[in-house]
Each structure stands twice: as C-alpha cells, then as structure tokens.
C-alpha positions as CSV (number, residue, x, y, z in Angstrom):
1,X,66.3,-25.8,72.2
2,X,62.9,-28.8,72.7
3,X,63.0,-32.0,74.2
4,X,60.0,-34.1,74.6
5,X,58.7,-36.3,77.8
6,X,56.2,-38.7,77.1
7,X,53.4,-39.0,79.5
8,X,50.8,-41.7,79.7
9,X,47.6,-40.6,80.4
10,X,44.8,-42.8,82.0
11,X,40.8,-42.4,82.2
12,X,38.0,-44.5,84.1
13,X,35.6,-46.4,81.3
14,X,33.2,-48.7,83.3
15,X,35.5,-49.2,86.2
16,X,38.9,-49.3,84.0
17,X,41.8,-47.5,82.9
18,X,42.1,-47.4,79.8
19,X,45.4,-45.5,78.2
20,X,45.0,-41.9,76.2
21,X,46.6,-40.7,73.5
22,X,49.8,-40.1,74.4
23,X,50.9,-36.1,74.8
24,X,53.9,-34.7,74.6
25,X,55.1,-31.5,77.3
26,X,57.6,-29.7,76.1
27,X,60.1,-28.3,77.8
28,X,61.6,-24.9,76.1
29,X,64.6,-23.6,76.8
30,X,64.1,-19.5,75.7
31,X,61.7,-18.3,72.8
32,X,58.9,-21.0,72.3
33,X,58.3,-21.9,68.4
34,X,55.8,-21.3,65.8
35,X,53.4,-24.3,66.0
36,X,53.8,-26.0,62.2
37,X,49.4,-26.8,62.9
38,X,48.8,-23.0,62.9
39,X,50.9,-22.4,59.5
40,X,49.3,-25.4,57.8
41,X,45.4,-24.1,59.1
42,X,46.4,-20.8,57.6
43,X,47.7,-22.4,54.2
44,X,44.5,-24.5,54.2
45,X,42.1,-21.5,54.6
46,X,44.0,-19.4,52.3
47,X,43.2,-22.3,49.7
48,X,39.4,-22.9,50.8
49,X,39.1,-19.6,49.9
50,X,40.5,-19.7,46.6
51,X,39.0,-22.6,45.6
52,X,39.4,-25.4,43.7
53,X,43.0,-25.2,42.1
54,X,43.2,-21.5,43.2
55,X,40.3,-20.7,40.0
56,X,38.6,-18.1,41.9
57,X,41.7,-15.9,42.7
58,X,43.4,-16.7,39.4
59,X,40.2,-15.1,37.3
60,X,40.1,-11.4,38.7
61,X,37.2,-9.2,37.4
62,X,38.4,-7.0,35.6
63,X,37.4,-3.3,36.5
64,X,34.6,-1.3,35.0
65,X,35.0,0.8,32.6
66,X,32.9,4.5,32.7
67,X,33.2,4.4,28.9
68,X,30.4,3.7,26.6
69,X,30.9,0.3,24.3
70,X,32.1,1.5,20.7
71,X,29.5,2.5,18.6
72,X,27.9,0.1,15.8
73,X,28.9,0.9,12.0
74,X,25.8,2.1,10.5
75,X,24.6,-0.2,7.4
76,X,25.6,1.2,4.1
77,X,22.8,-0.7,1.9
78,X,20.4,1.9,0.5
79,X,17.9,-0.9,1.2
80,X,18.8,-0.3,5.1
81,X,19.3,3.7,4.4
82,X,15.5,4.3,2.4
83,X,12.3,3.0,3.0
84,X,9.2,1.7,1.3
85,X,6.4,4.0,1.5
86,X,2.9,2.9,1.2
87,X,-0.7,4.5,2.8
88,X,0.1,3.6,6.4
89,X,2.9,6.5,5.8
90,X,-0.2,9.3,5.4
91,X,-2.5,10.6,7.6
92,X,-5.9,9.8,8.0
93,X,-7.1,12.9,6.7
94,X,-3.9,13.4,3.7
95,X,-7.0,13.6,1.1
96,X,-9.2,16.8,2.1
97,X,-11.9,19.1,0.3
98,X,-8.4,21.4,-0.8
99,X,-7.5,18.7,-3.1
100,X,-11.0,18.4,-4.9
101,X,-10.6,19.5,-8.4
102,X,-11.0,23.6,-8.4
103,X,-9.9,26.0,-11.1
104,X,-7.6,28.2,-8.6
105,X,-5.2,25.4,-8.2
106,X,-2.8,23.9,-10.6
107,X,-2.9,21.1,-12.5
108,X,-0.5,18.6,-13.4
109,X,2.0,19.1,-16.8
110,X,2.9,16.2,-19.2
111,X,6.0,16.4,-21.2
112,X,5.7,13.7,-24.0
113,X,9.0,11.4,-25.2
114,X,9.4,8.4,-27.0
115,X,11.5,5.6,-26.5
116,X,11.9,3.0,-23.4
117,X,11.4,4.7,-20.0
118,X,13.5,2.3,-18.2
119,X,16.5,3.0,-20.2
120,X,18.7,5.7,-19.7
121,X,16.6,7.0,-16.2
122,X,18.5,9.4,-14.4
123,X,19.5,8.6,-11.1
124,X,17.1,8.7,-8.4
125,X,14.1,8.7,-10.9
126,X,10.9,7.7,-10.3
127,X,9.1,5.1,-12.5
128,X,5.5,5.0,-12.4
129,X,2.9,2.0,-13.6
130,X,-0.4,0.3,-12.9
131,X,-0.3,-2.7,-11.4
132,X,-3.3,-5.0,-9.7
133,X,-3.4,-5.7,-6.1
134,X,-1.7,-9.6,-6.0
135,X,1.7,-8.7,-6.4
136,X,2.1,-10.1,-10.3
137,X,3.9,-8.1,-12.5
138,X,3.4,-11.0,-15.4
139,X,2.9,-9.3,-18.6
140,X,3.1,-5.6,-20.4
141,X,5.5,-3.1,-19.1
142,X,4.6,-4.6,-15.5
143,X,7.2,-8.1,-16.6
144,X,9.9,-5.4,-17.7
145,X,9.8,-3.5,-14.6
146,X,10.1,-7.4,-12.7
147,X,13.2,-8.4,-14.9
148,X,15.1,-5.0,-14.2
149,X,13.9,-4.5,-10.5
150,X,14.1,-8.2,-8.9
151,X,14.5,-6.8,-5.8
152,X,11.9,-4.1,-5.9
153,X,9.8,-7.1,-7.5
154,X,10.2,-8.9,-4.4
155,X,9.6,-6.1,-1.5
156,X,6.0,-5.5,-3.6
157,X,5.3,-9.0,-3.7
158,X,5.7,-9.4,-0.1
159,X,3.4,-6.4,0.8
160,X,0.5,-7.8,-1.5
161,X,0.8,-11.3,-0.3
162,X,2.1,-11.2,3.0
163,X,1.6,-8.2,4.8
164,X,-1.9,-8.5,2.9
165,X,-4.0,-11.3,2.4
166,X,-7.3,-12.5,0.9
167,X,-9.2,-11.0,4.2
168,X,-7.2,-8.1,4.1
169,X,-6.2,-7.2,0.5
170,X,-4.3,-3.9,-0.4
171,X,-6.8,-1.1,-1.8
172,X,-7.3,-0.5,-5.0
173,X,-7.3,3.9,-5.1
174,X,-4.0,3.5,-3.0
175,X,-0.2,3.8,-3.7
176,X,3.2,2.4,-3.3
177,X,6.4,3.8,-3.7
178,X,9.4,1.6,-3.6
179,X,12.8,3.3,-2.7
180,X,15.8,2.0,-4.8
181,X,17.2,-1.3,-3.5
182,X,18.4,-3.0,-6.5
183,X,22.2,-2.9,-6.3
184,X,22.8,-1.3,-10.0
185,X,19.3,0.2,-10.8
186,X,19.0,3.3,-8.3
187,X,15.5,4.5,-9.3
188,X,12.4,4.7,-7.3
189,X,9.3,2.7,-8.3
190,X,5.4,4.1,-8.0
191,X,3.0,1.1,-7.9
192,X,-0.6,2.8,-8.8
193,X,-3.4,-0.2,-7.5
194,X,-5.8,0.7,-10.1
195,X,-7.5,-2.6,-10.8
196,X,-8.0,-5.6,-7.8
197,X,-7.5,-8.5,-10.2
198,X,-5.6,-8.9,-13.5
199,X,-6.8,-10.3,-17.0
200,X,-10.2,-11.4,-17.5
201,X,-11.3,-10.3,-14.0
202,X,-9.4,-7.2,-13.9
203,X,-12.0,-4.1,-12.7
204,X,-14.2,-2.4,-15.1
205,X,-13.0,1.0,-16.9
206,X,-15.0,3.3,-14.8
207,X,-13.9,2.0,-11.6
208,X,-9.9,1.8,-13.0
209,X,-10.6,5.5,-13.5
210,X,-12.0,6.2,-10.2
211,X,-9.1,4.5,-8.7
212,X,-6.5,6.1,-10.7
213,X,-7.3,9.5,-9.8
214,X,-7.1,8.3,-5.9
215,X,-3.8,6.2,-6.2
216,X,-2.1,9.3,-8.1
217,X,-2.8,11.6,-5.2
218,X,-1.4,9.0,-3.0
219,X,1.3,8.9,-4.9
220,X,2.1,12.7,-5.0
221,X,1.6,12.5,-0.9
222,X,4.1,9.9,-1.0
223,X,6.6,11.3,-2.8
224,X,6.8,14.7,-1.2
225,X,7.6,13.3,2.0
226,X,11.1,12.1,0.2
227,X,11.1,15.0,-2.4
228,X,14.4,15.8,-1.8
229,X,15.4,11.8,-2.7
230,X,13.9,12.0,-5.8
231,X,14.9,13.9,-9.2
232,X,12.3,13.5,-11.7
233,X,9.3,11.4,-13.0
234,X,8.5,9.2,-15.3
235,X,5.5,7.7,-16.2
236,X,4.4,5.2,-19.3
237,X,0.8,5.8,-20.4
238,X,-0.7,3.9,-18.0
239,X,-4.0,1.4,-17.7
240,X,-4.0,1.7,-21.9
241,X,-2.2,-1.9,-22.1
242,X,-3.8,-4.8,-20.2
243,X,-6.3,-3.0,-18.7
244,X,-7.5,-2.0,-21.9
245,X,-8.4,1.7,-20.9
246,X,-8.0,4.4,-23.5
247,X,-5.0,6.9,-22.5
248,X,-6.9,9.8,-23.2
249,X,-9.5,9.1,-20.6
250,X,-7.0,8.3,-18.2
251,X,-5.2,11.6,-18.8
252,X,-8.1,13.4,-18.5
253,X,-8.6,12.1,-14.5
254,X,-4.8,12.9,-13.9
255,X,-5.4,16.1,-15.2
256,X,-8.1,16.9,-13.4
257,X,-6.5,16.7,-10.1
258,X,-6.1,19.5,-8.3
259,X,-2.5,19.5,-6.6
260,X,-1.2,20.6,-2.8
261,X,1.2,23.3,-2.9
262,X,4.1,20.8,-1.5
263,X,3.1,18.3,-4.5
264,X,5.2,17.6,-7.4
265,X,3.6,19.3,-10.8
266,X,5.4,18.0,-14.1
267,X,5.4,14.3,-15.1
268,X,7.5,12.8,-18.1
269,X,4.7,10.1,-20.2
270,X,7.0,8.1,-22.2
271,X,5.7,5.7,-24.8
272,X,7.5,3.0,-26.6
273,X,8.4,3.6,-30.4
274,X,6.9,0.8,-31.3
275,X,3.5,1.6,-29.8
276,X,3.9,5.1,-31.2
277,X,4.2,4.7,-35.1
278,X,1.4,1.9,-34.5
279,X,-0.8,4.4,-32.9
280,X,0.0,6.9,-35.8
281,X,-1.1,4.0,-38.5
282,X,-4.1,3.4,-37.0
283,X,-5.0,7.0,-37.1
284,X,-3.6,7.5,-40.5
285,X,-6.1,4.7,-41.1
286,X,-8.8,5.9,-39.7
287,X,-9.0,9.0,-41.2
288,X,-8.7,7.7,-44.8
289,X,-12.0,5.2,-43.9
290,X,-13.6,8.7,-43.0
291,X,-12.4,10.4,-46.4
C-alpha cells in the first residue's frame, strides 16, 4: 500500500524563496513497486532500436546460403553455338613453304555436277563463291546467296562495312567462313575475296587469279578448324561470272594448290543447266567455224 504525502521544497533565488516542483515521498509497507518509468524507458529503447515503425526488426536478413547460384540455361540458337571465322582465326605463319606447289603433295580433286548448287544441299554443306570486299552481293550467284541466306549476308555485310572501312578494308586474297545462322538453311558459306571491288572497278584478271589461290588456301585452313561440322563442299565456277575470268584459268590455279595434311581434298563443282547448255552450244559453233 502506497500513500503519497506532498512536501513542498524551497530554494533561494536572489534572496527570495521560490517553491520547487513538488516531490512525492512514498511510504511503503512491504515490497517496493516496480517503477513504471523504467518499463516505459525500456519500451522506448526497444522501439528506438527497431527504427521507425519497427521496420528494421520486421525485415530480417536471410542467412547466406553456401549453395552456388542456379546455372543459366545455355542458348540453343545455332548462331550462338557456331562462330563465323576469318583471317583473324588463322596463325600469322599459317601459309608457309609447305603450302607452295609441289609434285610430292596431293592436289584438290574436282567432281562436276549440273544443276542448282543451292538446291537440295545436304545439311552442314559448305557453299563457296567468290565476292568483292565491299560486302555487296548484288548480282549473279551472289544475289541468290543474299536472297536465300539473309542472316548470313547481314553478318557478311557487318564484317565488310562495320568491322572494316575505307581506311582498313577487307584484304583481298583472304576468306570468310560463315557458320549456319539462317533458320531453315543450315549451310556453311565460304566467301573468297578475289576482287576488291565489283562492276567496272573490279580487279584485273591476273590479280583476281592471284587472290583466288591465296583465298582458297585460307578457306581450307578455316574449314580444318571445324572439319567435323562440315559435311561436304560445293562450289560454283567462281570468277567466271561477273568477274569475267575464264573458269579454266581459275581451275588451273586452284588445282595447283599443294594441300596440307589436314585440309580437305575434294570439292564438288556445280554449273547451272542453262549455262552448261549455252557453253556446249558455243563450243559446237566454234568447231563448225573452224571446219
């Protein structure tokens, strides 16, 4: 039982007595009561430690797990799986003395076919054509490539005009190997840079032939890096169209390449039916005039 007795207190201020704040003296009988102020102060301390509205204590930190993060799903798109290759993928000394013409080394073997080389080509087949270094596939069989392999052409265009420019053009005598990237056409495309420009500004025939030998060697080297992924090689009669170089001269240059042990040895040469027929008729007319 507590009872409070008010007892005024006085203090001196400039010679005057002033009453102080009243104090209570508790008379106790038995146990002292627990001060409510200590309870309140404890609650205030707890609330101040918890922060505003107790947000700090309500948001508990999750214990760190020792398990590694889940692995990302690999991209199955073939454009990410396979990489386009060019002269940056061959070592600096890739073309050494062992690749020069020699009677002791094997040469490329050609098998000739008539028809559309793009039609019914087996999966992972390599289709080869000659092109300029400007990234333009505007006529001839190059135009057919552009229409059928749009994503491959877009990659080729970026390579010629974005990764290279007028100050740093694609070098003739090199090659580019485009990996399959078109959804419905899973074919490799080999680009032989045999002329710097096209049309009236194309390179001279002798220069085109010189570029053809070196670019074909580089293409074979690039193919060797993905050899297990390439089924077979098809090639048109390169340089004989818009570049105006007789096929027989190009054929002689390519067959004169001495092959390295890890290079392919066989190439299919395809000629359209109409061109084959026209060539036969011209050959027959030449014989008649000669007689």
